[in-house]
Legacy VTK file of the C-alpha trace (Angstrom):
# vtk DataFile Version 3.0
C-alpha trace
ASCII
DATASET POLYDATA
POINTS 590 float
4.011 23.326 9.484
5.398 20.793 11.812
8.333 17.997 10.781
7.664 14.365 11.570
7.256 13.122 15.350
4.656 11.101 16.433
5.445 7.299 16.860
3.518 4.351 15.236
0.795 2.898 17.187
1.771 -0.915 17.145
-0.909 -3.184 15.641
-4.323 -1.624 17.551
-7.379 -3.244 17.947
-10.887 -2.226 18.341
-11.758 -0.295 21.794
-15.517 -0.770 22.902
-17.710 2.806 23.778
-17.170 4.461 26.747
-20.262 4.235 28.731
-20.190 8.026 31.116
-20.731 10.507 28.815
-21.564 13.958 29.628
-24.262 15.446 27.179
-22.167 17.208 25.076
-19.467 14.410 24.396
-20.288 12.587 21.592
-20.925 8.811 22.111
-22.182 5.684 19.803
-22.418 5.722 16.225
-20.703 9.459 15.612
-17.497 8.681 18.557
-15.571 6.504 15.975
-14.825 4.101 18.322
-14.159 0.830 16.758
-17.175 -2.193 17.161
-15.084 -5.685 17.100
-14.400 -5.758 13.338
-12.234 -9.101 12.393
-10.324 -6.751 10.459
-8.969 -5.037 13.630
-5.681 -7.067 13.463
-3.700 -6.406 16.752
-3.667 -6.598 20.299
-6.071 -4.150 22.097
-5.230 -0.721 23.858
-6.325 1.046 27.007
-8.985 4.147 27.197
-6.614 6.751 27.048
-6.436 6.450 22.852
-6.754 10.421 22.644
-7.367 9.340 18.221
-10.981 8.124 19.501
-13.502 10.909 20.283
-14.917 8.870 22.681
-12.391 9.416 25.059
-12.848 13.297 24.916
-15.364 15.319 26.547
-16.734 18.557 24.812
-17.748 21.705 26.474
-19.581 23.890 23.618
-21.621 22.906 20.425
-21.838 25.684 17.341
-24.257 24.875 14.527
-23.407 26.183 11.361
-26.036 25.959 8.542
-24.967 26.939 4.834
-27.286 28.294 2.569
-27.546 28.741 -1.223
-30.337 31.325 -1.543
-28.863 33.301 1.626
-25.799 33.471 4.363
-24.422 31.117 6.686
-25.858 31.022 9.945
-23.861 30.305 13.226
-25.287 29.207 16.517
-24.069 28.268 20.283
-20.849 31.310 20.096
-19.980 32.702 22.768
-17.661 35.314 24.301
-14.421 33.094 23.192
-16.297 31.087 20.742
-16.914 33.746 17.863
-17.409 33.800 14.298
-16.904 35.653 10.643
-19.718 35.091 8.528
-18.632 36.375 4.803
-21.879 34.911 2.792
-21.491 31.324 3.060
-17.397 32.001 4.418
-17.590 31.242 7.791
-14.238 31.262 9.906
-14.178 30.488 13.327
-11.949 31.986 16.102
-11.587 29.806 19.538
-9.446 31.818 22.108
-10.321 30.088 25.311
-9.689 26.765 26.390
-13.138 24.974 25.735
-13.277 21.808 23.256
-16.271 22.244 20.763
-17.585 20.273 18.483
-18.765 21.998 15.373
-21.975 20.640 13.384
-22.510 21.354 9.677
-25.537 21.093 8.069
-26.658 22.483 4.497
-25.756 23.335 1.075
-23.166 26.069 -0.263
-21.753 26.050 -3.597
-19.127 29.501 -2.679
-18.157 28.498 0.992
-16.283 27.220 3.782
-15.515 26.867 7.526
-12.317 28.026 9.057
-11.382 27.479 12.057
-8.460 29.177 14.943
-7.654 27.075 17.361
-5.675 26.299 20.227
-7.805 23.537 21.481
-9.006 19.477 20.094
-12.780 20.399 18.219
-15.134 17.490 16.329
-15.962 18.979 13.178
-19.160 16.743 12.424
-20.441 16.465 9.012
-24.817 16.384 8.956
-25.448 15.793 5.724
-23.733 19.131 4.613
-21.942 20.020 1.060
-19.500 22.322 0.731
-17.936 23.375 -2.289
-15.109 26.576 -2.189
-13.618 28.042 -5.166
-10.550 29.335 -3.764
-9.658 27.474 -1.085
-10.320 24.109 1.320
-14.058 23.726 2.264
-12.524 22.819 6.196
-9.104 24.310 7.389
-7.938 24.110 10.560
-5.543 26.175 11.999
-3.823 26.807 15.083
-4.603 29.642 17.270
-4.254 33.608 15.181
-0.927 33.731 17.224
0.667 30.333 15.665
-1.307 29.349 13.377
1.016 26.059 12.688
0.648 25.068 16.038
-3.392 22.968 15.712
-4.043 20.583 17.969
-6.538 17.269 16.751
-9.689 16.985 14.933
-12.100 14.863 15.265
-13.878 14.628 11.803
-17.050 12.476 11.933
-19.183 11.505 9.066
-22.697 11.316 9.844
-25.491 11.296 6.845
-24.021 11.732 3.028
-22.013 14.569 2.320
-19.809 16.382 -0.244
-16.716 18.539 -0.223
-14.704 19.742 -2.492
-12.131 22.740 -3.528
-11.257 24.720 -6.829
-8.428 24.782 -9.536
-6.841 28.082 -7.100
-6.061 28.808 -3.963
-6.173 32.090 -1.650
-4.326 31.446 1.304
-2.793 33.519 4.085
0.922 34.024 3.018
1.773 32.896 6.800
-0.506 29.383 7.037
-0.740 25.629 5.130
-3.665 25.411 3.111
-2.788 21.679 1.700
-6.380 20.770 1.066
-9.747 20.352 0.407
-9.842 19.207 3.757
-6.576 20.235 6.022
-5.568 20.966 9.100
-2.372 21.669 10.571
-2.818 18.732 13.699
-4.350 15.624 13.620
-6.803 14.261 11.813
-9.414 11.594 13.264
-11.855 10.504 10.941
-15.036 8.616 12.241
-18.648 8.017 12.096
-21.267 6.123 9.785
-21.908 8.053 6.910
-20.334 9.250 3.446
-18.053 11.415 2.045
-17.052 12.171 -1.317
-14.412 14.903 -2.049
-13.745 16.093 -4.759
-10.267 17.905 -4.961
-9.309 20.245 -8.615
-7.121 22.478 -6.680
-4.720 20.480 -4.116
-4.911 17.002 -1.952
-8.299 15.232 -0.652
-7.480 15.423 2.939
-3.943 16.756 4.468
-1.972 17.095 7.536
1.076 18.465 8.724
0.276 15.996 11.133
-1.252 12.044 10.643
-4.660 11.018 9.281
-6.363 8.196 10.651
-9.115 6.506 9.218
-11.366 4.648 12.451
-14.546 2.994 12.390
-16.328 3.147 9.743
-17.404 5.815 7.265
-17.072 5.730 3.733
-14.701 8.318 2.930
-14.575 8.708 -1.169
-11.737 11.291 -2.600
-11.449 12.136 -6.709
-8.219 13.910 -6.935
-7.400 15.797 -10.586
-4.228 18.284 -9.575
-3.058 16.464 -5.667
-2.737 13.225 -3.981
-5.927 11.517 -1.774
-4.478 12.043 0.756
-1.399 13.036 2.110
0.278 13.802 5.502
3.440 14.909 7.268
4.018 12.189 10.185
1.488 8.782 9.312
-1.437 7.593 7.482
-3.164 4.943 9.913
-6.610 3.202 8.194
-8.027 1.105 10.930
-11.782 0.225 10.019
-14.145 2.048 6.994
-13.872 1.775 3.247
-11.705 4.173 1.233
-11.926 4.614 -1.681
-9.431 7.089 -3.733
-8.914 7.929 -7.678
-6.128 9.983 -8.704
-5.328 11.404 -11.865
-2.337 14.212 -11.577
0.928 13.403 -12.753
4.039 12.412 -9.996
0.754 12.348 -7.327
-0.161 9.582 -5.236
-3.537 7.693 -3.118
-1.749 7.699 0.056
1.487 10.063 0.463
3.042 10.242 3.721
6.698 11.681 4.973
7.209 9.562 7.572
4.572 5.408 7.797
1.574 4.498 6.390
0.049 1.656 8.028
-2.967 -0.568 7.218
-4.466 -2.484 10.011
-8.176 -2.887 8.789
-10.786 -1.363 6.617
-11.200 -1.657 3.144
-8.414 0.660 0.992
-9.009 0.672 -3.003
-6.838 3.348 -4.726
-6.989 3.646 -8.703
-4.178 6.095 -9.999
-4.200 6.843 -13.874
-1.642 9.791 -13.778
2.026 9.065 -14.739
5.463 11.001 -14.499
6.332 14.296 -14.641
9.558 16.993 -13.845
9.257 17.631 -10.379
10.992 20.886 -10.337
11.566 21.261 -6.331
13.132 18.023 -6.695
14.819 18.300 -9.538
14.217 15.189 -10.790
10.866 13.127 -12.938
8.973 11.381 -10.045
6.492 9.007 -11.224
2.640 8.106 -9.646
2.492 5.733 -7.162
-0.654 4.273 -4.957
0.789 4.525 -1.584
4.133 6.211 -0.919
5.558 6.465 2.577
9.029 7.896 2.907
9.971 5.492 5.934
7.682 2.419 6.956
4.666 0.794 5.419
3.237 -1.664 6.864
0.095 -4.015 6.304
-0.931 -6.127 9.305
-4.923 -5.918 8.454
-7.626 -5.531 6.350
-7.605 -5.284 2.697
-5.748 -3.643 0.254
-6.481 -2.952 -3.346
-4.093 -0.567 -5.887
-4.530 -0.045 -9.557
-1.769 1.726 -11.383
-2.206 2.288 -15.775
0.143 5.579 -15.655
3.479 5.707 -17.109
6.043 5.198 -14.735
3.592 4.653 -12.028
4.117 2.429 -9.204
1.827 0.779 -6.470
3.542 0.746 -3.463
6.711 2.360 -2.915
8.824 3.229 0.631
12.310 4.631 1.204
12.496 2.364 4.404
10.953 -1.287 5.201
8.010 -2.708 3.781
6.360 -5.410 6.347
3.368 -7.339 5.019
2.139 -9.153 8.066
-1.608 -9.967 7.345
-4.431 -8.751 5.140
-4.636 -8.762 1.693
-2.922 -6.450 -0.819
-3.348 -6.622 -4.672
-1.089 -4.736 -7.040
-1.259 -4.203 -10.352
0.843 -1.736 -12.775
-0.078 -2.070 -15.991
1.841 1.332 -17.202
5.209 1.207 -19.348
8.449 2.312 -18.010
9.382 6.509 -18.500
11.643 7.493 -20.344
14.766 5.399 -20.976
14.132 3.401 -18.170
14.194 -0.194 -18.839
16.936 -1.675 -17.001
18.613 0.452 -14.603
21.313 -2.018 -12.458
22.918 -1.311 -9.415
24.713 1.666 -10.244
23.830 4.831 -9.515
20.158 5.828 -9.369
20.300 8.678 -12.080
22.505 11.383 -13.586
21.577 14.929 -14.094
19.727 14.150 -17.665
18.226 10.861 -16.231
14.459 10.726 -17.058
13.939 7.450 -16.484
11.263 5.834 -14.001
10.313 2.566 -13.935
7.154 1.317 -13.653
7.149 -1.614 -10.758
3.971 -3.302 -7.995
6.245 -2.937 -4.721
9.605 -1.212 -4.750
11.471 -0.545 -1.269
14.707 0.698 -1.149
14.657 -0.584 2.400
13.883 -4.450 3.864
10.976 -6.403 2.413
9.542 -8.640 4.944
6.487 -10.993 3.928
5.341 -12.550 6.828
1.696 -13.357 7.006
-0.305 -11.463 4.432
-2.157 -12.638 1.539
-0.425 -10.204 -1.635
-0.718 -10.095 -5.371
1.806 -8.025 -7.143
1.259 -7.524 -11.286
3.562 -5.554 -13.113
4.169 -5.308 -17.197
6.881 -3.574 -17.330
9.435 -4.026 -14.872
9.922 -6.174 -11.440
6.686 -7.415 -9.677
8.346 -7.037 -6.528
11.901 -5.234 -5.318
13.694 -4.284 -3.006
17.211 -2.239 -2.705
18.520 -4.213 1.026
16.923 -7.479 1.719
13.724 -9.879 0.881
12.396 -12.808 3.513
9.362 -14.619 3.135
8.392 -16.736 6.300
4.446 -16.703 6.137
1.239 -15.977 4.012
0.292 -16.146 0.246
3.668 -14.016 -1.927
2.309 -14.210 -6.140
4.692 -11.570 -8.470
4.148 -12.037 -11.693
6.205 -9.468 -14.171
7.648 -9.664 -18.053
11.042 -8.610 -15.896
12.183 -10.439 -12.810
9.300 -11.369 -10.732
11.090 -11.067 -7.186
14.183 -9.093 -7.119
16.583 -8.182 -4.090
19.759 -6.343 -4.107
20.827 -8.027 -1.353
20.135 -11.841 0.460
16.970 -13.227 -0.376
15.637 -15.763 2.369
11.885 -17.923 2.115
11.700 -20.011 5.280
8.041 -20.210 5.317
4.220 -19.688 3.805
3.997 -19.753 -0.535
5.243 -18.337 -2.857
4.540 -18.374 -6.883
6.598 -16.353 -9.113
6.304 -15.971 -13.319
8.278 -14.123 -14.834
8.106 -14.021 -18.507
10.920 -12.370 -19.925
13.621 -12.786 -17.347
14.804 -14.327 -13.872
12.116 -15.316 -11.568
12.811 -14.859 -8.086
17.054 -13.149 -8.119
18.716 -12.490 -5.998
22.086 -9.859 -5.982
23.238 -11.112 -2.554
23.151 -15.044 -1.153
19.484 -16.763 -2.382
18.480 -19.362 0.637
15.629 -21.655 0.495
15.020 -23.142 3.684
11.251 -23.930 4.018
7.997 -23.036 2.373
6.240 -23.829 -0.514
7.720 -22.780 -3.991
6.360 -22.241 -7.676
9.298 -20.109 -9.724
8.317 -19.838 -13.752
11.453 -18.307 -15.117
12.149 -17.329 -19.402
14.285 -19.431 -21.418
17.734 -19.783 -20.489
19.875 -18.079 -19.823
17.700 -16.497 -17.059
16.348 -19.449 -14.312
13.465 -19.698 -11.708
16.018 -19.138 -8.604
19.229 -17.242 -9.246
22.199 -15.170 -7.076
24.421 -13.456 -8.126
27.217 -15.848 -8.784
29.386 -13.603 -10.652
30.516 -11.258 -7.552
30.507 -14.881 -5.427
27.644 -15.519 -4.178
25.270 -18.518 -3.904
21.627 -20.314 -3.801
21.497 -22.478 -0.914
18.539 -25.151 -0.796
18.333 -27.031 2.664
14.839 -27.105 2.997
10.981 -26.313 1.544
8.719 -27.350 -1.284
10.376 -26.222 -5.193
8.608 -27.078 -7.847
10.697 -24.667 -10.461
10.479 -24.130 -14.759
14.014 -22.856 -15.299
15.945 -24.300 -13.128
17.849 -23.126 -10.564
21.199 -21.242 -10.378
24.798 -22.943 -10.996
26.737 -23.567 -8.280
24.121 -24.151 -6.001
24.457 -25.871 -2.845
21.805 -28.356 -2.188
21.860 -29.477 0.822
18.470 -31.075 0.261
17.480 -33.346 -2.736
16.763 -31.918 -6.309
15.343 -33.321 -8.998
14.658 -32.522 -12.567
12.136 -33.438 -15.113
14.028 -34.068 -18.836
10.978 -31.686 -20.543
7.460 -30.305 -19.154
4.299 -30.015 -21.140
2.566 -26.324 -21.063
-1.200 -25.700 -19.445
-1.089 -28.941 -17.816
-1.553 -30.159 -14.329
1.238 -31.945 -12.289
0.559 -32.841 -9.143
3.969 -33.439 -6.820
3.776 -35.395 -3.691
5.900 -34.761 -1.241
5.390 -37.159 2.054
1.726 -37.103 2.692
1.291 -33.996 1.199
0.023 -33.374 -2.595
0.024 -30.421 -4.496
-1.139 -29.480 -7.765
0.354 -26.904 -10.354
-0.280 -25.692 -13.078
2.427 -25.296 -15.666
2.328 -21.989 -18.277
1.936 -21.638 -21.790
5.657 -20.420 -21.844
9.103 -20.626 -19.686
12.411 -21.917 -19.405
13.689 -25.558 -18.360
14.475 -27.836 -16.973
11.817 -28.648 -14.164
13.150 -28.781 -11.190
11.068 -30.609 -7.429
12.647 -30.975 -4.460
10.726 -32.141 -0.797
11.717 -32.694 2.845
11.175 -36.397 1.457
12.056 -37.967 -1.811
8.883 -35.981 -4.213
6.714 -38.437 -6.847
5.668 -35.864 -9.853
2.647 -36.632 -11.912
1.689 -35.240 -15.130
-1.880 -34.877 -16.918
-3.589 -35.545 -13.453
-7.785 -34.440 -12.747
-8.265 -32.604 -9.731
-11.209 -31.887 -7.824
-11.708 -30.166 -4.790
-9.003 -27.749 -2.973
-8.608 -24.172 -2.630
-6.985 -21.874 -5.605
-4.137 -20.033 -5.469
-2.072 -17.587 -7.505
-4.661 -17.329 -10.126
-5.717 -21.228 -10.012
-1.493 -22.023 -10.713
-1.241 -23.798 -7.506
-4.173 -26.002 -5.444
-4.072 -27.151 -1.895
-5.682 -30.020 -0.806
-7.297 -31.398 -3.899
-8.113 -34.749 -4.577
-6.383 -35.795 -8.010
-6.373 -38.914 -10.573
-5.235 -40.275 -13.280
-1.891 -38.160 -15.044
1.328 -39.812 -15.830
4.323 -41.171 -13.851
7.042 -37.944 -14.275
10.847 -39.771 -14.369
12.945 -37.268 -11.890
16.924 -37.678 -12.279
19.432 -36.376 -9.526
19.807 -32.220 -10.229
22.985 -30.099 -9.332
22.015 -26.437 -10.550
21.474 -24.791 -14.344
20.284 -24.883 -17.058
21.855 -24.917 -20.671
23.063 -21.316 -20.305
24.808 -19.824 -17.859
21.957 -19.480 -15.644
21.313 -15.655 -14.375
24.034 -14.179 -16.785
26.991 -12.543 -16.609
26.197 -8.627 -16.849
25.631 -6.562 -13.877
22.711 -4.583 -15.090
19.301 -5.590 -14.431
16.306 -5.203 -16.466
15.747 -6.737 -18.783
19.057 -7.464 -19.024
20.565 -10.852 -18.509
21.757 -11.237 -14.719
19.672 -9.801 -12.434
20.589 -6.141 -10.421
17.508 -4.372 -9.715
16.709 -1.389 -12.477
15.522 2.038 -12.442
14.044 4.200 -10.152
LINES 1 591
590 0 1 2 3 4 5 6 7 8 9 10 11 12 13 14 15 16 17 18 19 20 21 22 23 24 25 26 27 28 29 30 31 32 33 34 35 36 37 38 39 40 41 42 43 44 45 46 47 48 49 50 51 52 53 54 55 56 57 58 59 60 61 62 63 64 65 66 67 68 69 70 71 72 73 74 75 76 77 78 79 80 81 82 83 84 85 86 87 88 89 90 91 92 93 94 95 96 97 98 99 100 101 102 103 104 105 106 107 108 109 110 111 112 113 114 115 116 117 118 119 120 121 122 123 124 125 126 127 128 129 130 131 132 133 134 135 136 137 138 139 140 141 142 143 144 145 146 147 148 149 150 151 152 153 154 155 156 157 158 159 160 161 162 163 164 165 166 167 168 169 170 171 172 173 174 175 176 177 178 179 180 181 182 183 184 185 186 187 188 189 190 191 192 193 194 195 196 197 198 199 200 201 202 203 204 205 206 207 208 209 210 211 212 213 214 215 216 217 218 219 220 221 222 223 224 225 226 227 228 229 230 231 232 233 234 235 236 237 238 239 240 241 242 243 244 245 246 247 248 249 250 251 252 253 254 255 256 257 258 259 260 261 262 263 264 265 266 267 268 269 270 271 272 273 274 275 276 277 278 279 280 281 282 283 284 285 286 287 288 289 290 291 292 293 294 295 296 297 298 299 300 301 302 303 304 305 306 307 308 309 310 311 312 313 314 315 316 317 318 319 320 321 322 323 324 325 326 327 328 329 330 331 332 333 334 335 336 337 338 339 340 341 342 343 344 345 346 347 348 349 350 351 352 353 354 355 356 357 358 359 360 361 362 363 364 365 366 367 368 369 370 371 372 373 374 375 376 377 378 379 380 381 382 383 384 385 386 387 388 389 390 391 392 393 394 395 396 397 398 399 400 401 402 403 404 405 406 407 408 409 410 411 412 413 414 415 416 417 418 419 420 421 422 423 424 425 426 427 428 429 430 431 432 433 434 435 436 437 438 439 440 441 442 443 444 445 446 447 448 449 450 451 452 453 454 455 456 457 458 459 460 461 462 463 464 465 466 467 468 469 470 471 472 473 474 475 476 477 478 479 480 481 482 483 484 485 486 487 488 489 490 491 492 493 494 495 496 497 498 499 500 501 502 503 504 505 506 507 508 509 510 511 512 513 514 515 516 517 518 519 520 521 522 523 524 525 526 527 528 529 530 531 532 533 534 535 536 537 538 539 540 541 542 543 544 545 546 547 548 549 550 551 552 553 554 555 556 557 558 559 560 561 562 563 564 565 566 567 568 569 570 571 572 573 574 575 576 577 578 579 580 581 582 583 584 585 586 587 588 589
């Protein structure tokens, strides 16, 4: 068992296949080197990246063939690489200095491969099916003298492969065995085939170091007991197609004691498990699509998460959340667990507090949106919440909730990009610090007074500052706002209607919702004009067609606009210090 130590690779990209390889090297299709996908998303790295199998030479090849009609057979062993066979249970010990390639084929309903080695190894899955009723299907330890000091495993997927564990594990007391595929060292997954993992005892893939998915296998993990992928030091997705379904309470699709980075590929995570009491941590814990104990980074690729579990979250992190590129869709439809209907900025919980809030994106650190296309929907609590600050400088961010659409415990800054928030029961965009609008295009919808579309914590001396940007806000702005860029209000607005807001030479189309607060407030770099009931053709729709860019508009009626200085018919965001569905605005719940 290791402590976190790996330094995160920074925005990696495609790497060419090395040209000079010995006969025992795995190259081309089975090498796992990336192949120029447009979703690789980062600057080039040189050929010394040890995660790519093309950069490792193998001295020996061992073939393991499993059989449901007899014992497994092992060929290619040597005096330093020995095999012990018990039916279809195969244990290989590498006591030498060779890096070994293990090729697995055949089928067994009662077998496994276990490796003891202090050297790198490749485990190549060639149309193999392994089920182990009493533990991991593939278990790579360190040397027998120190099983916890394992080295890197290249897991190469070729053909169609299935792996499964059993409901209970029989593990030596001095070893770890945490999933269907387990390694004490790093795991690099590559290849062109498919791998289906069924976990009924523990996690699908687990490493006491980090796991990295490279080009371009298809990996499906179904877990009814543990996490999808669990690591100590990190999870990186460069490429491939990953599908994870987790149904156990408290468990996650991806969980890392350190970071999670998505920089390519297509990842889909479906969570149906809810909340339960965690006896190890001494508190109630909910499920999540992704949980990072440190930084989460979305740089490229596609990530889709659904969570229907009670108290379940989409993406949760203890550190910073970076959304720099790619496409993210998170939907949480579960209810809050226990007494979590708010919570505020006070202590997280008391000893008898069982509340766990269902939120789409929740981070204890700052949230940074700087280029990704992000959709976050939550039925019961905030869609996006930061216990630090929130900044939006680029990309598209869409947040909908029955509570605050977006809530920041600190300052909230919008300087660029496109942002749409829709709350059916509270403030829309809510800062418990200062709120700065410096640029970007903002469509914000709050519920009726006293809630507002853009809310700052004026109760504690904070303010909303508007100095730039294009704003279409249903529900008005916080009382006492500093409006260095002029804002204007319409006396009324019509539901389910296309409005065309023109600022300078640019026209934006906004479809109004079926409900929301008042007034309607608009602002832009120059004096805006507003038409109601326009006909729209062409353009590109965003935010569930609530905003259309680059469209042609015709018809409509001119809307009279008046100078606006802030507030609505009520006191803005309310005077209560709590959060959740209480007026006011502190991030609520855990």
